[in-house]
C-alpha positions as CSV (number, residue, x, y, z in Angstrom):
1,S,246.8,93.5,124.2
2,M,245.0,92.4,127.7
3,Y,241.4,94.1,126.6
4,S,241.4,92.5,123.1
5,S,239.2,89.8,123.5
6,L,236.6,92.3,125.3
7,A,236.7,95.1,123.0
8,A,235.6,95.6,119.8
9,S,237.8,97.0,117.4
10,L,238.1,99.1,114.2
11,T,240.9,98.6,111.9
12,Y,241.3,101.0,109.3
13,P,244.8,101.8,107.5
14,T,246.1,104.9,107.0
15,N,248.5,104.6,104.2
16,R,250.4,101.4,102.2
17,T,252.9,100.4,105.4
18,R,250.6,101.4,108.9
19,K,246.6,100.6,110.6
20,V,245.6,102.4,113.1
21,V,243.5,100.3,115.5
22,I,241.2,101.8,117.8
23,S,240.2,99.5,120.4
24,I,237.1,100.9,122.8
25,D,236.6,98.6,126.2
26,I,232.6,98.0,126.3
27,G,232.1,97.7,130.0
28,L,234.2,100.8,130.5
29,L,231.6,102.5,127.4
30,L,228.8,101.6,128.9
31,L,229.8,103.2,132.9
32,I,230.2,106.4,131.1
33,F,227.5,106.1,129.0
34,T,225.4,105.2,132.6
35,G,227.3,108.1,134.4
36,I,225.9,110.5,131.9
37,F,222.5,109.2,132.1
38,F,222.8,109.3,135.7
39,I,223.8,113.1,135.8
40,V,221.4,114.0,132.5
41,F,218.3,111.9,134.6
42,W,218.9,114.6,137.9
43,C,219.1,117.7,135.8
44,F,216.5,116.6,133.7
45,Y,214.4,114.5,136.1
46,R,210.4,114.1,134.9
47,E,208.0,114.2,137.6
48,E,206.0,112.1,135.3
49,P,206.0,108.5,133.9
50,N,206.9,109.0,129.7
51,Y,207.5,106.9,126.9
52,V,210.7,108.3,126.1
53,F,213.2,108.6,128.8
54,G,213.8,106.7,131.7
55,F,213.2,103.0,133.2
56,R,210.4,101.8,131.4
57,T,207.9,99.0,132.8
58,K,204.3,98.6,133.8
59,R,205.1,98.8,137.2
60,S,207.3,101.6,136.9
61,T,205.1,103.6,134.9
62,A,201.9,102.5,136.8
63,S,202.0,105.3,139.0
64,V,203.9,108.5,139.5
65,S,205.8,107.2,143.3
66,N,206.6,104.1,141.4
67,W,208.1,105.8,138.5
68,R,210.5,108.2,140.9
69,F,211.0,104.9,143.2
70,A,212.6,103.5,139.5
71,Q,214.4,106.3,138.4
72,Q,216.8,106.7,141.8
73,W,217.0,102.9,142.2
74,F,217.5,101.8,138.6
75,S,220.4,104.3,137.8
76,L,221.8,104.2,141.2
77,L,222.4,100.5,141.2
78,A,223.3,100.5,137.7
79,M,226.1,102.7,138.2
80,L,227.1,100.7,141.5
81,F,226.7,97.0,139.9
82,L,228.2,98.5,136.3
83,G,231.5,100.3,138.4
84,G,232.1,97.1,140.1
85,V,232.3,94.8,137.8
86,V,234.5,97.3,135.6
87,L,237.2,97.3,138.6
88,L,237.4,93.9,139.3
89,Q,238.0,93.7,135.5
90,R,240.8,96.2,135.7
91,N,242.5,94.2,138.6
92,E,241.9,91.2,136.8
93,L,239.6,89.7,139.0
94,I,237.0,88.5,136.8
95,A,238.5,86.6,133.8
96,E,238.3,88.2,130.1
97,A,235.6,85.7,128.9
98,F,233.0,86.5,131.7
99,Y,233.6,90.2,131.5
100,Q,230.9,90.8,128.6
101,V,228.1,88.6,130.4
102,A,229.0,90.2,133.8
103,V,228.3,94.0,132.3
104,F,225.4,93.3,130.9
105,G,224.3,91.0,134.3
106,C,224.8,94.4,135.5
107,Y,221.8,96.0,134.0
108,L,219.6,92.9,134.3
109,L,220.6,92.3,138.2
110,A,219.4,96.2,138.4
111,A,216.3,96.3,136.8
112,L,215.6,92.5,138.7
113,L,216.0,94.3,142.0
114,V,213.8,96.9,141.3
115,E,211.4,95.6,139.8
116,T,211.1,92.7,142.8
117,A,210.7,96.7,145.2
118,L,208.2,97.4,142.6
119,Y,206.3,94.2,142.9
120,L,206.7,94.7,147.3
121,K,205.8,98.3,147.5
122,D,202.4,98.1,145.1
123,S,201.9,94.1,147.1
124,R,202.1,96.6,150.8
125,T,199.9,99.5,149.2
126,S,197.2,96.9,148.2
127,T,197.8,94.5,151.4
128,K,196.5,98.4,153.8
129,K,193.7,99.3,151.5
């Protein structure tokens, strides 16, 4: 099938003559999980940095304003990038060999952009003092 090389597959025998194959598209699965976390984040958002839930880096946990900024932007960017990659792959505009790398890259790009924005935000506030 078209997604067989990118999907994790489980095969188990149901009887002696037939096998059932369950294929899971990793990109679609991550998009669904990111969407669920996006909704949970908005429902159970914590105002202060914690070490259990959220986008946690040294800069994002440095202050409450950084925490809010990082949580809002990381979840939004990850959803947009991942949704775009899954959409491109579903329309066969991304090669199968590149698909899993692109899915992982979505999270890295979102994290890089948020960390860069936090760095710029912190450098602007430190020069104003």
